[in-house]
C-alpha positions, 0 to 999 in steps of 0.5 A, a space after each residue: 675239726 679243731 684236733 686237740 693234741 698232747 704233745 710229750 718232749 724233754 726237749 722244750 724250753 722252760 723259763 730256765 732253760 729258754 733254748 732248750 729244744 727250742 725247735 720242738 717248741 717253734 715247730 709247735 707254734 706253727 702248727 697251732 698259728 697255721 692250722 685248726 689244731 690244739 695242744 698241751 704240752 708234757 714236757 718233763 725235767 729230772 728231780 734234781 734236789 738244787 737250783 745252785 749255779 754250781 749245778 749247770 744244767 741239772 740245777 738249770 732243769 731243776 728250777 723249771 717252774 710245774 706248770 708254765 704258759 708259752 706264747 700261749 700254750 700250756 706247758 707243765 714239767 712234770 718231774 721224772 727221776 734221771 739216774 747218771 750211768 743207770 739212766 739208758 736202762 731206767 729213764 724210760 721208766 721213769 718218765 713214763 711214770 712221770 708223764 703218766 701221772 700227767 696225763 691223767 691229772 691232766 683228763 681229770 680236769 676236762 683236756 681230752 686228747 685226740 692223739 700223742 705228738 711226740 719228739 725224740 725216740 728214746 726215752 720219749 718215745 718208748 715212754 709216749 708208746 705205752 701213754 699210748 698203749 694205756 690210754 688208747 690215744 694214735 701215737 704220731 713220733 717224730 725222729 729229730 737225729 740222735 735217735 736214729 743214728 745214736 742210742 739204737 747202737 746199744 741193744 737195750 735201746 734199740 729193741 725198745 726204738 722197735 718197739 715204740 715205731 711199731 706201736 706208733 701209729 705214724 712216723 716223721 722223720 726232719 729229713 730224709 736220712 732219718 729216714 733211710 734210718 728208721 727204714 733200716 730199723 725195721 720200719 714200713 716205708 709207707 708209715 713215714 713221712 719227711 717234714 724238714 724243719 722251716 726257719 722263721 724269716 722274720 725273726 731271723 732276718 740280715 742287718 747289714 755287716 757292718 752295722 752287726 759287727 760294730 752292735 756287738 762290738 767287734 773290728 774285725 771280720 768273724 766267722 761263725 760256731 752254733 752249736 753246744 759245745 759237745 763233742 760231736 758239734 766239732 767246734 774243735 775242728 773249726 779252731 783247728 781249720 782255723 789255725 790252718 789258715 793263719 798265713 793265708 790271705 783269711 788270717 784277718 778273720 775271727 772266730 765267734 763261737 756261741 754255746 756253751 756245755 762241758 767243753 768250753 775250757 777244752 775249746 780254749 787250750 787248743 785255741 791257745 795251744 794252735 797260736 791262735 786265742 787273741 782271734 778265738 771269742 766263745 761268746 756262750 750261750 744266747 736266747 734266739 733273739 740275739 742270735 740274728 745279728 750275730 749270724 749278719 755280722 758273719 761272714 759265714 757259719 761253720 757246722 763241723 759237727 759229726 751227726 745231725 737230724 736237721 741242723 736248724 742253725 743252717 738255714 737260720 744263718 741264711 735267712 739272715 743273708 750268710 752262706 754256711 759251710 757244713 759237714 758231709 753229716 747225712 742231712 745237711 746235704 739236704 739242707 745246703 743244696 746250691 751255691 747260694 746256700 753255701 757249700 760241703 766240706 769234702 770231709 770231717 776233717 780240719 784240712 777239709 773245712 777249712 779247705 771250703 772256708 777259704 773257697 767259700 771266703 774268696 767268692 762268697 754268694 750275694 747276701 740276698 739270693 742267700 736270703 732268698 733261699 733260706 725263704 723258700 724254707 716257710 712253716 705253711 706246708 709243714 704244718 698243713 704236713 702234721 693236721 694231714 698226719 694226725 687227722 688220717 691217725 685220728 680218723 683211723 683210729 676211732 673206729 676201733 676206740 668206738 668198738 672199746 667203748 661199745 664192749 666196756 658199755 
C-alpha cells in the first residue's frame, strides 16, 4: 500500500535557501526512497515585501518560489504573515490560515493525503494539529530541539504545544533527551517513538586531510565549528577556547567557522580582542555539498552549543573521518558514545572545551575508526520505523473515518 503524506514544516529548503531545514528534507527523501511512501510538502515562508539582499533572511525567504520540485518531491511555499515581536502569539494562527488554503487547493487538485507529517512543534505543530482536526487526518508530529527545550518556557506556546501533542496520533523525537522533555510536558510515553537522524555516507565521505586543505587553500592545520552564527551555537566559546590554547603545543592550529548570522561581527571583534584574529577564519554559509571537504581537512569538529536536539554536524564530520568535541547539551551524548567518535566536554565553558580539544588532538582516534562509527548510523531502519508509525495511525483512524462517512451520507 502506498502511503500518501502531506509534510508540513517551515524548516524546509527552497531554491533561495537551499540549506534551510535540510535535515527535514533529508529524512523525507530517504523515507520516499526506502519505503512505498509519497508526499507533497507544504513549507510556508513568511511574507515580506522585498527580496533585496540588504534585508537578509527575510529577503531570502521571500525569494522562495511558490512551487518547486526538489529531488522529485512537489514542494509548495505558501506565504503567511509573521510580525516581529508579536509572532509568538500570532504566528500559529497566520501559519494555519496559509496551510489550510494550501491543503484545500491540493485536495481540489486530486491529491488525498492519508496523514499529516509535521515537523517542529511550535508554531508548525500547533498549526498542523488544527489542520488535522479540520480535515480529519491522522497526525504525526516530530520534535526536533528548541520546540521542546525553549518554547515551552513561555506560557502561551506551552499551552498550545500541550494541545497539539494531545491531538497528535503519534509523536517522534530525534533523541531520548527530547523524549524525556515530551514526557515532562505530559505526553504518554507509549505515544512517543525515538528515531534518531542518520547520515548520508555517500555525500559525507573522507578525503585525504592534506589534499582537502590544499583544495581549500589552507596551509595550516585547523579545527572546525559549523552552525548558524547565533548565540546558542556557542561559536564565541570556541574562539575563547582557542585563545586559551595560544601558548600550548596546539598554537599552530587555526579555527574555521562555517555559517552565517547576526553574530558575525561580534565573533570577528572577539577574535581581534583575544589576539587570534589571524587564526580565526569565518567562511560564511556553505551548501551541503561543499561541507565534506571542510570536514575532511579538519583535525576536529567542535560543537559548543547550549542546546541541541540531534546535531547532524557531528555525524557528518565523523563520516568524513573527523572526530568531534561536543558540549554536554542533552542529546549530544547520544551521538558521541565512544572514543572513536570523539569526546564530550565536561562543561560548556571555554576552559572545558579547550581541555577536551587538547586531549583529543594529542591522541586522536584512527580516521577509519571514526568513519566506521558513522557508517553504523544509516537511514534504512529510520525509514522503516517511520512507515510503521504512519501505517499504525492510518489504520487506527480508518474505522472512525468510515463512521463519519456513513453519518454524513
